[in-house]
Backbone as a ProteinNet text record, in pm:
[ID]
protein_1_A
[PRIMARY]
XXXXXXXXXXXXXXXXXXXXXXXXXXXXXXXXXXXXXXXXXXXXXXXXXXXXXXXXXXXXXXXXXXXXXXXXXXXXXXXXXXXXXXXXXXXXXXXXXXXXXXXXXXXXXXXXXXXXXXXXXXXXXXXXXXXXXXXXXXXXXXXXXXXXXXXXXXXXXXXXXXXXXXXXXXXXXXXXXXXXXXXXXXXXXXXXXXXXXXXXXXXXXXXXXXXXXXXXXXXXXXXXXXXXXXXXXXXXXXXXXXXXXXXXXXXXXXXXXXXXXXXXXXXXXXXXXXXXXX
[TERTIARY]
-3514.3	-3373.1	-3263.4	-3183	-3080.9	-2929.3	-2877.7	-2782.2	-2635.7	-2572.7	-2373.3	-2378	-2336.5	-2259.5	-2094.6	-2047.3	-1954.8	-1931.1	-2062.3	-2060.8	-2132.9	-2198	-2261.3	-2131.5	-2084.1	-1915.3	-1852.6	-1825.6	-1749.3	-1817.5	-1933	-1985.1	-1998.6	-2049.2	-2064.2	-1877.1	-1776.4	-1621.5	-1571.4	-1600.6	-1613.6	-1674.1	-1798.1	-1867.2	-1776.6	-1781.6	-1697.1	-1594.7	-1479.4	-1352.7	-1367.5	-1527.6	-1562.3	-1580.8	-1601.2	-1716.4	-1602.8	-1447.3	-1356.5	-1262.2	-1303.3	-1186.4	-1243.4	-1399.3	-1421.8	-1419.4	-1432.9	-1410.9	-1246.7	-1161.1	-1012.8	-1050	-1100.6	-1069.5	-1151.8	-1166.6	-1260.2	-1142.4	-1109.1	-990.1	-876.6	-804.4	-703.1	-762.8	-864.6	-880.8	-926.7	-937	-943.9	-811.5	-743.8	-594.7	-554.6	-549.5	-447.3	-557.7	-609.8	-676.4	-588.4	-592.4	-585.6	-425.3	-369	-195.3	-182.9	-236.9	-195.6	-251.1	-307.6	-351.9	-312.1	-243.5	-160.4	-51	55.6	191.9	229	194.1	300.9	285.8	239.6	223.8	309.2	287.9	304	450	560.6	639.2	704.8	805.7	922	871.4	896.8	875.3	716.1	621.5	498.6	461.5	496	431.7	521	620.9	714.4	720.6	635	633.6	468.7	452.3	345	269	154.3	55.4	27.4	54.1	31.3	-78.4	-117.5	-207.6	-356.2	-403	-537.3	-483.7	-421	-356.9	-335	-309.3	-289.4	-158.5	-53.5	83.2	60.6	239.5	308.1	213.8	255.2	225.5	136.8	135.6	76.2	127	222.9	273.4	193	101.9	46.8	-84.9	-162.6	-270.3	-201.5	-103	-36.8	12.3	39.6	73.4	-78.7	-164.7	-326.6	-372.3	-370.3	-424.5	-382.7	-243	-144.1	-190.7	-194.8	-244.4	-409	-480.2	-610.3	-631.1	-539.1	-600.8	-489.4	-434.5	-355.8	-391.7	-496.3	-562.6	-675.6	-790.4	-910.3	-912.7	-773.1	-724.8	-673	-610.7	-597.2	-723.5	-831.4	-930.6	-1045.1	-1014.8	-1128.6	-1110.4	-953.5	-933.3	-960.8	-891.4	-931.3	-1058	-1168.1	-1317	-1389.5	-1299.9	-1410	-1337.2	-1233.5	-1187.8	-1239.6	-1229.5	-1311.3	-1445.5	-1503.7	-1694.7	-1659.1	-1614.8	-1601.3	-1596	-1485.6	-1463.9	-1522.2	-1612.9	-1731.5	-1841.5	-1849.5	-1954	-1985.3	-1858.3	-1797.3	-1747.6	-1694.7	-1619.2	-1694.5	-1740.6	-1750.6	-1953.4	-1963.9	-2171.2	-2222.9	-2319.8	-2375.5	-2508.9	-2620.3	-2670.5	-2808.3	-2790.9	-2920.8	-3005	-3091.6	-3120.4	-3016.9	-2948.2	-2822.1	-2740.5	-2689.8	-2619	-2660.5	-2801.6	-2939.9	-2934.7	-2917.4	-2938.5	-2745	-2701.8	-2569.2	-2535.8	-2596.6	-2539.6	-2612.1	-2761.2	-2865.1	-2801.7	-2739.9	-2671.4	-2595.6	-2512.6	-2362.4	-2404.7	-2487.8	-2545.4	-2612.8	-2701.7	-2763.5	-2634.2	-2520.7	-2403.5	-2336.3	-2343.7	-2262.3	-2321.1	-2492.8	-2544.8	-2601.3	-2535.2	-2549.7	-2461.1	-2555.5	-2415.1	-2360.6	-2171.5	-2168.2	-2131.7	-2215.3	-2277.1	-2351.3	-2398.5	-2515.3	-2350.8	-2244.8	-2183	-2088.3	-2070.9	-2030.7	-2113.5	-2216.1	-2337.7	-2312.8	-2336.6	-2349.2	-2183.9	-2058.7	-1934	-1961.3	-2002.9	-2035.3	-2086.7	-2202.2	-2269.9	-2242.9	-2184.8	-2151.1	-2011	-1892.7	-1759.9	-1705.6	-1698.5	-1682.7	-1792.6	-1932.4	-1998.4	-2010.4	-2048.3	-2114.2	-1994.7	-1905.4	-1794.3	-1649.2	-1699.8	-1584.7	-1442	-1449.9	-1322.7	-1275.7	-1406.6	-1371.4	-1291.8	-1302.4	-1246.8	-1081.7	-1115.2	-961.5	-943.2	-786	-822.2	-852	-867.7	-900.5	-1070.8	-1159.1	-1255.5	-1324	-1203	-1202.1	-1162.5	-1090.2	-1064.5	-1135.3	-1205.8	-1313.4	-1464.5	-1461.4	-1620.5	-1538.1	-1448.4	-1409.3	-1371.6	-1322.3	-1348.5	-1484.6	-1634.1	-1728.2	-1782.8	-1703.8	-1732.3	-1681.1	-1603.5	-1509.9	-1525.9	-1570.5	-1595.6	-1696.5	-1769.7	-1868.9	-1781.9	-1685.7	-1615.3	-1567.5	-1482.9	-1396.5	-1467.3	-1596.3	-1639.9	-1701	-1772.6	-1824.2	-1678.5	-1631.8	-1489.1	-1416.8	-1384.1	-1334.2	-1449.8	-1591.3	-1646.6	-1630.2	-1661	-1640.4	-1511.6	-1370	-1258.8	-1246.7	-1307	-1318.9	-1411.3	-1523.8	-1614.8	-1578.7	-1463.7	-1417.9	-1314.6	-1228.1	-1155.7	-1220.6	-1157.7	-1209.1	-1267.3	-1338.4	-1378	-1271.5	-1236.1	-1126.5	-1026.1	-970.4	-832.1	-885.2	-1009.2	-1034.7	-1019.3	-1112.3	-1130	-1013.6	-887.1	-759.4	-708.9	-722.6	-647.1	-719.9	-822.8	-886.3	-836.1	-850.5	-749.6	-664.9	-565.2	-436.1	-405.9	-495.4	-476.1	-472.1	-553	-522.5	-677.3	-661.6	-790.1	-814.9	-998.3	-1075.4	-988.7	-865	-861.8	-719.8	-636.5	-499.1	-557.6	-699.2	-713.3	-723.9	-857.6	-849	-748.9	-633.9	-509.5	-419.5	-380.7	-290.4	-326.4	-416.9	-509.7	-577.9	-719.8	-803.8	-755.8	-770.6	-659	-562.1	-428.7	-329.4	-400.5	-501.6	-530.6	-620.9	-753.9	-804.7	-739.8	-621.9	-566.5	-534.1	-575.9	-572.4	-679.1	-793.1	-899.9	-986.8	-888.6	-899.3	-817.3	-716	-582.1	-692	-754.8	-842.5	-988.3	-1016.4	-1121.9	-1040.9	-906.2	-841.4	-795.7	-740.7	-757.9	-831.6	-926.7	-1035.2	-1087.8	-1103.1	-1117.1	-1051.9	-859.4	-812.6	-836.3	-830.1	-908.2	-979.6	-1158.2	-1229.1	-1167.5	-1114.5	-1062.4	-984.6	-891.2	-832.2	-918	-1016.2	-1094.9	-1270.8	-1208.5	-1353.2	-1330.1	-1438.3	-1416	-1529.8	-1671	-1789.2	-1789.6	-1700.7	-1733.3	-1596.4	-1505.7	-1371	-1364.9	-1490.3	-1467.2	-1568.6	-1659.4	-1750.7	-1698.8	-1604.9	-1527	-1397.5	-1323.3	-1156.9	-1152.9	-1219.6	-1181.3	-1131.3	-1075.4	-1033.6	-894.1	-838.2	-727	-586.4	-541.4	-406.8	-304.4	-292.4	-202.3	-173.3	19.9	-4.6	-59.5	-135.8	-161	-45	-16	74.7	27	-57.7	-176.7	-298.3	-342.4	-496	-603.3	-558.8	-660.9	-671.6	-585.7	-554.8	-645.7	-647.5	-722	-634.2	-693	-649.7	-755.4	-633	-742.2	-617.1	-724.3	-687.4	-673.1	-599.8	-575.8	-746.5	-834.1	-945.1	-1020	-981.8	-1061.5	-1000.1	-866.9	-815.1	-844.4	-847.1	-863	-1010.4	-1060.9	-1227.5	-1289.4	-1177.7	-1221.7	-1136.3	-988.2	-972.7	-1037.3	-1077.5	-1190.8	-1321.3	-1372.1	-1501.3	-1527.1	-1389.6	-1401.5	-1332.5	-1307.5	-1203.5	-1122.8	-1038.1	-897	-807	-783	-669.6	-679	-735.5	-763.2	-649.4	-530.9	-402.8	-331.2	-343.7	-329	-394.5	-509	-635.6	-588	-575.3	-517.4	-429.6	-326.6	-167.7	-201	-301.9	-342.1	-437.1	-496	-551.1	-495.3	-354.1	-271.2	-185.3	-125.5	-155	-170.2	-296.5	-395.7	-418.9	-447.9	-467.6	-364.9	-202.1	-114.7	-77.7	-141.7	-105	-222	-341.4	-452.4	-382.9	-323	-277.2	-184.8	-64.6	55.3	-15.7	-60.3	-166.4	-220.5	-289.7	-392	-273.6	-110.4	-71.1	-2.7	61.8	119.1	-14.2	-127.9	-222.5	-210.3	-218.6	-212.2	-82.3	24.7	170.6	121.2	100.5	85.4	2.2	-103.1	-223.9	-144.4	-67.6	2.4	80.8	182.6	314	259.9	96.4	69.4	35.7	-64.9	-182.7	-25.2	74	207.4	211.3	231	333.9	193.6	55.4	1.4	-59.5	-35.4	-119.6	-32.6
3656.2	3753	3654.5	3757	3725.3	3700.6	3549.5	3546.3	3532	3645.9	3642.7	3520.9	3588	3511.8	3478.3	3513.2	3512	3403.5	3344.6	3292.9	3206.6	3182.9	3036.8	3016.3	3094.2	3051.7	2936.5	3003.5	2904.1	2808.8	2798.8	2687.5	2562.1	2606	2502	2425.2	2514.8	2516	2406.8	2419.2	2361.9	2201.1	2209.5	2104.1	1988.7	2048	1963.6	1941.8	1967.2	1946.1	1845	1863.4	1742	1603.4	1618.7	1514.4	1432.3	1527.2	1475.1	1435.8	1500.6	1375.2	1295	1302.2	1142.4	1045.4	1055.9	941.4	919.7	987	941.2	900.3	919.2	886.2	703.9	653.6	540.7	483.6	538.3	462.8	443.7	526.5	516.6	398	382.7	323.6	121.6	188.9	16.4	-73.1	45	-28.2	-39.3	77.2	37	-122.8	-103.6	-282.7	-370.7	-406	-457.8	-479.6	-345.8	-354.5	-439	-380.4	-444.5	-546.9	-615.8	-764.9	-853.7	-777.1	-879.4	-869.9	-767.7	-761.6	-882.8	-916.5	-1011.1	-1131	-1169.1	-1287.3	-1216.3	-1118.6	-1093	-1072.2	-1108.6	-1143.5	-1134.1	-1160.7	-1155.3	-1314.4	-1401.8	-1557.3	-1574.7	-1499.2	-1533.3	-1532	-1404.4	-1360.7	-1473.9	-1555.2	-1589.6	-1765.9	-1849.5	-1981.6	-2022.7	-2098	-2207.4	-2232.6	-2239.8	-2244.1	-2396.1	-2438	-2560.1	-2573.6	-2730.3	-2720.7	-2651.3	-2645.5	-2583.3	-2428.2	-2380.9	-2253.4	-2202.4	-2322.4	-2294.8	-2246.6	-2280.2	-2262.6	-2203.9	-2177.8	-2118.2	-1938.6	-1965.6	-1825.9	-1831.1	-1762.3	-1723.2	-1693.3	-1784.4	-1706.5	-1759.2	-1838.8	-1904.2	-1790.8	-1772.5	-1680.9	-1504.4	-1508.1	-1365	-1390.3	-1475.6	-1484.8	-1509.8	-1579.4	-1619.8	-1454.4	-1432.3	-1265.9	-1169.3	-1202.9	-1118.5	-1141.1	-1298.7	-1330.1	-1300.3	-1300.7	-1308.7	-1142.6	-1034.9	-919.5	-882	-918.4	-896.5	-963.9	-1081.2	-1118.8	-1044	-1008.2	-917.7	-782	-726.3	-596.3	-616.7	-723.1	-746.6	-752.7	-835.4	-808.2	-743.9	-646.7	-562.1	-404.4	-403.9	-227.2	-213.4	-331.8	-320.1	-272	-357.2	-361.9	-231.3	-163.3	-92.9	25.3	23	174.1	196.8	65.6	59.2	99.7	81.8	88.9	223.9	256.4	448.7	556	536.2	573.6	563	408.1	460.5	502	551.7	625.8	741.1	826.9	914.1	1024.6	918.1	991.4	928.7	803.8	808	733	798.4	745.8	932.7	919.3	1015.2	975.2	1032	1020.2	924.3	865.8	770.9	650.7	573.1	477.6	339.4	344.5	232.5	272.7	459.2	409.3	450.9	511.7	445.9	331	236.6	87.5	34.9	73.1	53.3	85.9	234.5	295.1	202.6	208.3	107.6	-26.3	-73.2	-170.3	-190.8	-115.4	-82.2	-31.9	46.2	75	-46.4	-118.6	-239.5	-321.9	-326.2	-433.9	-426.8	-287.1	-176	-239.3	-225.9	-305.2	-432.1	-473.6	-653	-711.6	-772.4	-781.5	-927.5	-871.2	-966.6	-1176	-1218.7	-1328.4	-1409.2	-1274.2	-1314.3	-1324.6	-1272.7	-1265.6	-1428	-1447.7	-1547.6	-1685.4	-1698.9	-1765.2	-1757.6	-1682.7	-1703	-1746.2	-1691.6	-1715.5	-1891.6	-2005.5	-2131.5	-2186.5	-2081.1	-2201.9	-2148.5	-2040.1	-2017.1	-2104.8	-2018.7	-2096.7	-2206.7	-2208.7	-2357.8	-2455.7	-2447.9	-2597	-2607.2	-2470.6	-2473.4	-2470.5	-2402.1	-2399.5	-2521.5	-2582.4	-2713.5	-2611.8	-2526	-2506.6	-2508.7	-2557.3	-2597.1	-2480.9	-2488.4	-2421	-2394	-2277.2	-2217.9	-2110.9	-2053	-1915.9	-1876.6	-1912.4	-1871.5	-1850.1	-1885.3	-1842.9	-1772.6	-1756.6	-1657.4	-1514.3	-1496.6	-1456.7	-1379.1	-1405.5	-1392	-1322.5	-1348.8	-1357.1	-1220.1	-1199.8	-1061	-979.5	-1009.3	-873.5	-872.6	-934.2	-909.5	-771.6	-831.8	-753.5	-612.3	-563.1	-457	-332.2	-450.7	-362	-190.7	-280.1	-117.2	-0.1	-30.4	91.8	133.8	54.5	151.7	175.5	123.4	240	320.5	316	460.8	584.2	556.1	631.7	704.6	563.4	618.7	729.9	713.4	753.6	923.9	924	1037.8	1132.1	1076.5	1127.1	1124	1115.6	1145.2	1267.2	1251.3	1343.1	1500.3	1512.9	1631.7	1656.3	1609.1	1673.1	1829.1	1911.2	1986.2	1985.6	2049.3	2036	2073	2199.5	2277.7	2190.8	2120.5	2050	1930	1886.7	1834.7	1902.9	2046	2103.2	2157.3	2163.6	2215	2083.4	1978	1848.5	1851.7	1830.8	1801.9	1918.6	2043.4	2167.8	2153	2090.2	2035	1923.2	1845.5	1729.7	1612.1	1599.3	1490.4	1405.5	1267.8	1225.9	1152.6	1114.5	1079.8	1001.2	898.2	792.7	870.3	934.7	991.7	1135.7	1141	1273.3	1207.1	1070.8	1008.2	973.1	892.8	844.3	896.8	1053.7	1134.7	1261.2	1282.6	1410.1	1360.3	1294.7	1299.8	1183.8	1068	985.2	997	1092.9	1160.7	1244.1	1313.9	1422	1319	1239.5	1176.3	1064	1093.6	953.4	976.1	1052.8	1045.2	970.8	1032.7	982.5	838	788.4	626.2	556	590.9	576.6	534.8	623.4	630.8	496.1	464.2	357.7	241.5	239.4	117.1	79.4	233.4	167	85.5	198.5	129.9	-36.7	-74.6	-184.6	-320	-269.7	-324.3	-348.4	-280.3	-277.6	-330.4	-346	-421.3	-559.2	-636.9	-737.3	-815.7	-730.5	-788.7	-824.4	-733.5	-759.2	-850.1	-895.1	-973.9	-1123.9	-1179.3	-1350.1	-1449.2	-1387.5	-1448.7	-1493.8	-1403.1	-1447.8	-1544	-1521.5	-1598.5	-1775	-1755.4	-1889.7	-1945.4	-1923.4	-1997.2	-2036	-1942	-1966.8	-1985.3	-1956.4	-1993.9	-2055.7	-2105	-2182.7	-2175.4	-2239.2	-2190.3	-2321.3	-2345	-2467.9	-2392.6	-2446.8	-2386.1	-2372.3	-2526.1	-2484.4	-2342.6	-2378.4	-2245.5	-2276.7	-2192.7	-2230.8	-2175.2	-2327.1	-2272.6	-2267.6	-2261.9	-2255.4	-2190.7	-2125.3	-2060.1	-2127.4	-2322.2	-2404.3	-2432.3	-2447.8	-2471.6	-2350.8	-2487.5	-2377.5	-2310.7	-2173.5	-2134.2	-2054.2	-1963.1	-1911.6	-1722.1	-1655.7	-1530.5	-1457.1	-1363.4	-1342.5	-1312.9	-1245.6	-1193.4	-1354.5	-1414.5	-1562.7	-1632	-1599.7	-1695.7	-1639.7	-1458.7	-1457.1	-1505.1	-1481.5	-1521.7	-1671.5	-1752.9	-1896	-1942.7	-1882	-1866.5	-1815.1	-1708.9	-1605.7	-1707.3	-1726.2	-1748	-1918.6	-2003.7	-2138.6	-2175.9	-2065.5	-2047.2	-2091.7	-2139	-2193.3	-2131.1	-2014	-1964.1	-1761.4	-1748	-1586.4	-1518.8	-1554.9	-1469.7	-1448.8	-1552	-1601.3	-1490.8	-1523	-1441.6	-1289	-1202.9	-1069.6	-1053.3	-1173.4	-1090.4	-1119.3	-1212.7	-1184.5	-1066.3	-1038.9	-878.4	-783.9	-804	-676.6	-682.6	-799.2	-759.7	-772.9	-785.1	-771.7	-576.3	-541.8	-388.3	-308.1	-368	-261.1	-276.3	-397.5	-433.2	-317.4	-297	-218.1	-7.5	-20.3	119.1	129.9	26.2	75.9	63	35.8	34.3	169.9	230.9	317.8	472.6	460.8	565.7	546.6	445.2	438.2	490.5	471.8	556.3	691	737.3	878.3	921.2	854.2	874.3	891.4	788.3	803.6	943.8	943.3	1068.8	1195.6	1193.8	1346	1385.1	1241.2	1263.1	1237	1196.2	1219.7	1374.5	1427.5	1536	1620.8	1593.5	1712.8	1702.9	1638.3	1573.9	1644.2	1610.7	1727.5	1854.1	1887.6	2030.9	2147.7
1368.6	1398.3	1332.1	1251	1149.9	1269.5	1219.8	1292.4	1253.6	1329.9	1288	1234.3	1051.8	941.2	1004.2	1060.4	1118.1	1264.3	1329.9	1442.5	1336.6	1251.2	1190	1121.5	999.7	938.9	1076.1	1209.1	1325.9	1353.3	1410.9	1459.1	1343.8	1192.8	1109.2	1115.6	1080.2	1027.7	1163.8	1345.8	1415.2	1412.8	1358.2	1366.3	1221.4	1144.6	1051.6	1090.7	1180.7	1205.9	1292	1387.7	1492.1	1412.8	1301.5	1236.2	1149.9	1073.9	1033.8	1139.5	1228.8	1376.6	1479.5	1435.7	1467.1	1377.8	1255.7	1154.4	1161.3	1147.4	1185.3	1294.9	1362.3	1547.2	1510.2	1487	1507.3	1404.1	1292.1	1223.3	1314.2	1364.4	1482.8	1578.9	1641.7	1757.2	1675.9	1585.7	1557.6	1529.8	1432.6	1432.5	1501.9	1661.7	1786	1839.6	1817.8	1886.5	1866.7	1702.9	1625.6	1675	1648.5	1697.9	1829.4	1885	2004.4	2065	1979.4	1988.4	1903.3	1851.6	1742.3	1685.5	1742.4	1766.7	1799.6	1937.9	1999.6	1891.2	1790.9	1714.2	1594.9	1592.1	1417.3	1367.4	1292.2	1301.2	1174.6	1117.8	982.6	959.7	1052.9	1044.4	999.1	1104.9	1083.2	950.5	847.6	761	631.5	672.5	579.2	599.9	661	729.1	673.7	670.6	657.1	725.1	766.8	896.4	936.8	1061.2	1058.7	1191.8	1174.1	1272.9	1271.3	1127.8	1109	1142.9	1132.8	1108.4	1325.7	1397.8	1553.7	1566.4	1490.3	1481.1	1302.8	1328.8	1198	1127.7	1036.2	945.9	834.7	781.6	683	532.9	524.3	347.8	257.2	273	153.1	131.9	272.9	278	187.4	195.7	179.6	-9.6	-13.3	-153.6	-290.3	-155.6	-255.3	-268.3	-123.1	-126.2	-269.8	-295	-387.4	-547.3	-514.1	-705.2	-712.5	-610.2	-643.6	-640.4	-616	-603.9	-748.2	-793.8	-912.5	-1088.8	-1045.1	-1132.7	-1153.1	-1042.8	-1047.5	-1088.1	-1093.3	-1144.2	-1315.9	-1293.2	-1434.1	-1544.2	-1483	-1554.1	-1579.3	-1449.7	-1459.4	-1489.7	-1507.4	-1525.5	-1675.3	-1797.1	-1906	-1944	-1869	-1910.8	-1855.8	-1689.4	-1620.5	-1727	-1803.6	-1826.1	-1945.9	-2006.1	-2192.4	-2160.1	-2060.3	-2066.3	-2018.1	-1925.2	-1877.7	-2007	-2076.2	-2208.3	-2327	-2344.1	-2455.7	-2404.4	-2284.1	-2243.2	-2254.4	-2221	-2228	-2350.6	-2424	-2559.2	-2642.4	-2666.7	-2795.1	-2800.4	-2714.4	-2720.7	-2722.9	-2756.5	-2701.1	-2543.4	-2508.1	-2376.7	-2470.3	-2441.9	-2510.3	-2440.6	-2469.6	-2349.1	-2329.1	-2428	-2405.4	-2401.3	-2277	-2172.1	-2046.1	-2070.5	-1931	-1889.8	-1987.8	-1998.8	-1909.5	-1954	-1910	-1766.1	-1777	-1642.8	-1516	-1540.1	-1483.6	-1409.1	-1516.8	-1509.8	-1360.2	-1391.4	-1382.4	-1205.4	-1195.1	-1020.7	-975	-1079.3	-963	-960.2	-1016.5	-969.9	-817.3	-853.6	-723.7	-576	-617.4	-509.9	-455.7	-547.3	-507.1	-343.8	-312.6	-159.2	-183.9	-144.9	-200.6	-257.9	-110.5	-71.4	-223.5	-281.9	-396.7	-549.2	-488.1	-618.4	-581.6	-433.7	-438.7	-478.3	-475.2	-519.4	-631.8	-747.8	-874.9	-919	-855.1	-856.9	-861	-756.3	-736.4	-835.8	-859	-1019.7	-1112.4	-1111.3	-1267.9	-1343.4	-1234.7	-1277.4	-1179.4	-1067.7	-1010.7	-1038.4	-1071.2	-1117.3	-1309.1	-1364.8	-1460	-1576.9	-1511.1	-1619.2	-1555.5	-1475.2	-1406.5	-1320.9	-1340.4	-1297.8	-1166.1	-1093.1	-924.6	-843.8	-705.5	-657.4	-681.7	-727.3	-742.5	-755.4	-774.8	-843.7	-940.2	-1029.3	-1131.7	-1110.3	-1048.6	-1025.7	-944.6	-833.9	-741.1	-804	-887.2	-977.7	-1062.5	-1089.6	-1209.3	-1148	-1025.4	-949.2	-910.9	-834	-778.5	-883.5	-1014.4	-1154.5	-1166.9	-1160.3	-1167	-1031	-918.8	-837.2	-794.2	-846	-834.1	-974.6	-1075.4	-1203.9	-1170.3	-1112.8	-1099.6	-1023	-935.5	-884	-1017.8	-1079.2	-1140.4	-1267.4	-1314.1	-1421	-1371.3	-1255	-1204.7	-1147.8	-1135	-1116.4	-1220	-1284.6	-1425.4	-1527.9	-1508.8	-1592.3	-1554.8	-1383.8	-1303.3	-1332.4	-1352.6	-1347.3	-1514.7	-1633.9	-1757.3	-1775.7	-1727.5	-1717.2	-1695.9	-1600	-1495.3	-1600.8	-1711.1	-1787.5	-1860.7	-1872.4	-1956.4	-2100	-2113.5	-2285	-2367.3	-2328.1	-2415.9	-2454	-2333.6	-2359.3	-2528.1	-2532.6	-2625	-2755.1	-2778.3	-2877.4	-2975.6	-2809.8	-2878.5	-2958	-2892.1	-2947.6	-3074.1	-3117.4	-3256.2	-3338	-3298.2	-3375.4	-3396.9	-3314.9	-3393.9	-3463	-3494.5	-3598.3	-3554.7	-3422.5	-3319	-3352.5	-3393.3	-3412.8	-3270.3	-3242.6	-3143	-3026.8	-3103.7	-3034.2	-2943.2	-3009.2	-3013.3	-2899.9	-2921.5	-2781.6	-2657.9	-2674.6	-2521	-2500.8	-2544.1	-2493.9	-2439.4	-2493.9	-2494.1	-2446.5	-2424.1	-2334.6	-2271.4	-2285.2	-2185.3	-2020.5	-2056.6	-2015.9	-1897.6	-1939.8	-1829.7	-1747.5	-1764.5	-1677.7	-1613.5	-1649.7	-1570.9	-1472.6	-1528.2	-1463.2	-1264.8	-1188.5	-1072	-995.8	-1068.9	-1052.3	-1092.1	-1214.9	-1247.8	-1093.6	-1087.4	-1011.6	-869.6	-856.4	-701.4	-684	-812.2	-836.8	-853.6	-938.9	-902.1	-732.1	-698.5	-566	-430	-464.9	-421.5	-446.6	-544.8	-564	-501.6	-533.6	-456.6	-312.4	-252.1	-121.2	-78.2	-153.8	-146.8	-179.5	-286.7	-322.1	-187.7	-130.6	-19	91.9	122.6	262.2	227.2	112.5	73.1	156.7	216.2	220.3	151.5	162.7	121.2	27.3	-97.8	-252.5	-212	-218.5	-217.9	-158.9	-20.2	9.3	-102	-142.6	-248.2	-366.5	-432.1	-543.2	-566.4	-429	-463.7	-309.9	-237.2	-169.3	-50.8	66.8	176.4	185	134.6	167.1	178.3	269.3	348	263.6	141.8	28.3	-22.3	-72.1	-148	-288.2	-366.4	-487.9	-635.7	-687.3	-774.9	-931.8	-932.1	-1092.4	-1079.1	-1172.8	-1157.7	-1148.5	-1173.3	-1112.4	-980.6	-908.2	-778.7	-645.8	-581	-475.7	-373.4	-301.4	-193.5	-107.6	-15.3	76.3	70.1	127.7	134	280.5	312.2	452.5	513.9	453.2	497.1	525	420.1	445.3	552.2	625.4	678.9	824.7	868.6	950.2	993.4	904.4	946.6	960.8	921.8	987.3	1129.3	1138.2	1296.1	1368.2	1356.1	1462.6	1440.5	1313.4	1351.6	1405.2	1384.4	1431.4	1557.4	1631.6	1765.3	1716.7	1610.3	1624.7	1716.3	1669.2	1729.6	1723.5	1788.8	1815.8	1810.4	1860.1	1885.9	1681.1	1689.7	1495.2	1426.1	1456	1402	1420.9	1507.7	1537.3	1455.7	1458.3	1378.1	1284.1	1230.4	1078.3	1006.3	1104.8	1138.8	1093.2	1188.2	1171.1	1053	988.8	854	738.6	775.2	677.1	671.1	793.6	794	760	809.8	730.1	570.5	547.2	398.2	306.4	371.9	310.8	312.2	448.9	493.8	439.5	391.9	256.1	88.9	108	-30.9	-66.7	28.6	-2.3	21.2	116.7	129.7	15	-61.7	-199	-312.6	-299.7	-391.3	-379.7	-290.2	-257.6	-358.6	-293.6	-346.4	-525.9	-577	-676.3	-742.9	-665.1	-752.9	-674.5	-616	-584	-740.1	-752.3	-845.2	-1002.2	-992.9	-1138.8	-1171.5	-1047.2	-1065.8	-1038.8	-1003.7	-1008.2	-1195.6	-1260.2	-1325.1	-1452.2	-1440.6	-1522.4	-1526.4	-1426	-1339.9	-1447.6
[MASK]
++++++++++++++++++++++++++++++++++++++++++++++++++++++++++++++++++++++++++++++++++++++++++++++++++++++++++++++++++++++++++++++++++++++++++++++++++++++++++++++++++++++++++++++++++++++++++++++++++++++++++++++++++++++++++++++++++++++++++++++++++++++++++++++++++++++++++++++++++++++

């Protein structure tokens, strides 16, 4: 018995809408709970003061600065490596055993648990290279963690650029590098930015790898070789050790609002870049 196509289309549309609303609803519930429990202790002074008594009192200023430094260094290290790898795989080599091995390695890195990255960073950067628990050790470990995300998203974004654009560019006398930089990368910019923003979100919310490499010091890191803690680590320690759930929820609120602000800014930039090159 043949089902009415319009009825099927209507049912599928409603089902997909319900799935979308359910997904967004989970986000709204999480943000709402954190907002209700954390807003009473979250203020400008909370974000601009130092923690006292292991975090029971005071604010999270060192954790905010530590998070910014860690994320900025990680993106600074990972973006050139990831983007360069993606350009090599798509523009400067053909499908071969080498590209297969590289992609397999990238996929394998993407599937490794964060705690393994933390143990590797602790053994290699902290102990073997004698960096100690430091901002640099944490940033290098985080670079390895977010590298697969940048490589895969950048590669797919570059692949999505129509080949006709490359052909026209070469026909006008542009070199391979000029075509890549002036034609391919601007067209792929929205996808590349998406990968970078996803990487920022992962770096902001990471705890296991950061504790093992950057440490959990409450002081403000003033150099690459000093220890510190991020907001995610600060929240984890406050909640896990039962130091102060009120301050933990306030820290979580600042963390969630920061991630939402990053995502909103990312969408704004992607829309702006898309409108410029469309």
